[in-house]
N, C-alpha and C positions, 0 to 999 in steps of 0.2 A: 264351792272351792275352786272347782275347775273353770268356772267362768272368770273368777278373779285373776286366776293365773294367766288365762287367755288374754285379758285386758292389759297385763303387765307390759309396759312399754320396753322395747330393746332398741339399741342404737340403729339407725337406718342411714346415717351420713357420716363419711369420714373424709377429711381433707387434709392433704400434705402440702405445706408452704415452705419452699426453700428459703432460709433467711441468710446463706451464704456461709462459707468457711465451714463446711460439713455440719451445719446447724439447721434444723427442721422444726417446724411447728406442727403438730398433729392434732387435729380437731375432730372429737367424735361426739355425736349427739343423736337423739336426746336420751337422757337417763331418768329413771324415777328419781324423785329427790333423795339424796343421800348416797345414791349409788356412784356418783362422780368421784366422791373421795374414796369410797371402797375400792372400785376398780383402778383409780389412778394411783393410789398409794401400793396397791399390790403390783401393777404393771412397773412402777418406779423401782421397788426394791428388787424386781427380778431383772430388770434391764441393767441395773448397776452390778449385781452380783452374780448372775447366772448366764451370761451371754458368752458363747464359744468364740474363740479367736485365735490368733498366734502371736508369739513374742520371741525375742531373742533370749535366750536362756543362758548361754555361755559365750566366752570369747577367749581366743588365745592370741597373744601378740607376740612377735619375735623379740626375745630378749627381755620379757616381762615375766616373772615367775608368779606374782600374786598381786591382788588388787592394792596393796599399799606399796608397790614398787613404784620407781620413777623411770621414765623412759627418755633416753637422750633423743632430742630432736622433736619432742612433742609438747606442746605448750601446756595442755591440761595434765593434771596428774590422773591416776588410774580411777579414782573415785569419781572424778568428775566426767571422765570418759565413760565410765559405766552408767552413770545417770543419763548421759547422752544416748547411749545405745537403748536404753529403755524407751526412749522417745521416738524410735523407728517404726513406722507403721508397716507390717508385714502381713501379707495375705497369702495363705497357702491354699491352692486350688485343689490338689490332688485328694481323692477320698482315701486312697490307698497308703499314703505317705503320712506319718504323724509328726515328722521332723524333716528339716531341709537344711542343707549346709550352704553357707554364704561365706563370701571371703571379699577382701579388698586388698589389691596389691597397686600401690601408686609410690610415687617419689615426690619430694618436697623441693623447695618451701611451697606450700599451699594450703588451702582449707580443704579438709576432707569432708564430703556430703553423702547422704544416703544414696545419691545417684551414683556413687562409686562402688556401691555394693553389687557383687555379681552373684545371682541365685544359682546353685547347682541343683535345680529341681524346678518343680511346677509351683513357682511362687513368684510374688511381684512385691516391690518396696513401692508404697503408695507416696509418702511425703519425701520425695527426692531432694528437696532444698534443705532437708534438716541438717543441721551441722553435727558432725561427730567429734572432730577435733581439728587442731591447727597444727600443721607441720612447719618447724622453724629452720629446718636444714635440709639439705640435699640427700639426706639418708633415706634408704628404702623403708617404706611402712607396709608390712605384711600382717594381715589380721584374719583369722578363720573364725567364724561364728556358727552357732547351731540355733535355729529357730524351731519352735515346736507349737503344736497345737494344745489347746488347754481351755480352761473356764475359770473366770474370776481372777482372784489373786493368789499366788503361790509363792511363798518364799523360798529363797535358795536353800535354806536348812531344810525345809520340809521335803523339797524334791530331791536332795542328795540322798536321803534315806532309801528311796526306790530306784535311784539311778546310779548304776555302777560306773557310767562314763563320766560322771562328775568328779570322779577321783584322779582324773588324769592330771599329772603335774604340770603346772603352768596354765591351767583351765580357770578363768575367772568366772564365778557363777553368779548369776544376777537374779534378784527378785523379779518374778515375772508377773506382769499385769496383762493378762491374755484378753480381757474385756475390750471390744473395740468401743464401747460406750464411755466417754469421758465425763459426761455432765447429763442429768436428767432432773427436770423439775415439772411440776404439773399444777394447774390451777383449775378451778370450778367456777363457772358463771352461771347466770340464771339463763334458761332457754325456754322456749315457747313452741307449743304445737297447737294450733288452732286456738281454742279458748283457754288451754292449760298454760299457765305461766309458772307453775311450781315445779319445773325440771331442771336437770343439770345439763351443762354443756362441759365435758372435759377437754382441756387443753394440755397437752403434753409437750414440752419443748426438750428436744434431745440433741446432744452434739456428740459425734462420733470422730474416730481418728481416720475416717476415709475409707477403711477396709470393709465397711458393712453399711448398706442402705438402710435408711431409718424405718421404710415399710417392712423390710426383711427382719429387723430388730424387733418391731412391735408385733409381727406375726409370730416371732419365734417366742417372745414373751407370752403372749397370749396362749400359745400352744402348751408351753410348760405349765401355766397356770390351769388350763383346762385339763392337762394330762394328771396333775396332782390332785385334782378334786373330782376326776372320773369316777373313782370308787364310791364317793359319797352318793352318787345318784342312785345306786342300788346297793346297800349295805349286805345284801345276802352274798354268800360266797358263789362264785361264779365257777361253774365246772369247767375243767381243761377241755372238755370234749366240745362245750359251747363255744369256748373261745377259738378252738381250732376251726370249728364249722363257720364261724364268722370270718375268719382269715381266708378261708377257702372260697369264699363268695367273691373275693377281690381276684381280679384277674391278674395272673402271675407277671405278666408283661409289664405291668405297672411298677413293679420292684426292681426291674432292670434299670441300669444306668442310661442316661441320655445319650452317651456315647455310642451305644449299640444301635442307635437309629441311623448312624453313619451319615450325619449331617456335614456340610461344608464346615471348613475350620472357622469361617467368621461366625456363622449362626452358633456353632458349638461354644465358642469363646464368649459370645454374648450371654448365652445361658448360664455359663460357669460364673461370669461376673455378677449375675443376679442369684447365685446360690442355689441354682435350679440342677440338681445332679440326678434325680430319679424321674423317670417317665410319669409316675403317679403325681409328682408335684408339678410337672409341665402342664398336664392336660387340665389341671385344677385352676390354671391361671387364665384369666379372660384375655381375649385378643388385645383390648384397649390397654390393659397393663403392660403386656410385652411391648407394644408400640412404643412405651415411655422408655424402653430400655436404650441406653447409649449404643450407637453404631448398629442397632437392628432395624434396618429398613423393611419396607414392605415386600421386597423380593425375598429377604431372608425369612420373613413372617409366612409367605406364601409356601416356601420350601418346607418349613415346619409344619404347617397345616396339611400339605400333600402327603407327607411321611407319615404323620398320624392317622390320615384317613386310610392310608394303605393297611394299617393294623386295626382298623374299625375304631379309631379314636378321634376326638376332636378337643379343641380348646375349650375352656369354660365349663368342664364336666363337673358333675357332683358325685363324689365316690363315697358311698357309705362303708364305714368299717375301715377307712384307710388310714394307716399309721405310717408316716414315712420313716425308713431305716434309720435316718438321722435321729428322730425323736425316739427310737426303740433304746438308744443308748442311755436315755433318762430312767428307763425302767429299772 
């Protein structure tokens, strides 16, 4: 039985192809026959339903009391404007902030775009050309919004039950689609390894709103799936003492934020853009992967390697028992 398990093929090759417009094709192979559909369907469902992200959840516009009001000087009605706000791609970088205030202060006549949004916190608007509304008069247009972190889809009604701030008069509550993944599909093709032709090649096509890189989304989905199945590996009850012993074997510095390494602003921002917030996540990234990070050159990479070396760490490490604090939120 052990010999059969040892000869069981696992994927050895993964490839990311940029198709443009935040769309990527991910190819993973080889799988034993049938496992392409098993893994592909599981990853697809997780990518659609369980990816964390951020979205605009509420808006207040001067002179507008509710979503069925009409505002003078605005071409769109409030229902249409609310739909446009849902299409704004927001990325919140801070681990400490669960919400960020946004605002727009402009005068017409003009087209109001996402680039007019001012972020009052550690956040960024991704799709700056996205149209929010059209102003038809010279009247001032002032809007205050709240963007929050979340996962999947949460209706305004569900969120209002737990959020007292949603009871503010004049606040228009929006259904929030937090997931950065807009579309996922997968296909399974025949693959070959040496003389074996009865294998699967898994091809996943994923489209995001630009706030999340596809490799991070795939990695997060795989981590969630692995975490959900981890207890099936050993069905015996695991003693708390054994769990604490396992955690103690992990170097405590790995649980510290990357900010504590005191890197230059350029290097730190590049890591944040890749959703690398903890030292334990950083050291497990290979050097070749970090070099693909936009704006992260060899000088910044050398700086990161030098700082890690001063703590007895290096890139490309394998850490047994490591669970990122981000993933602990799913427990």
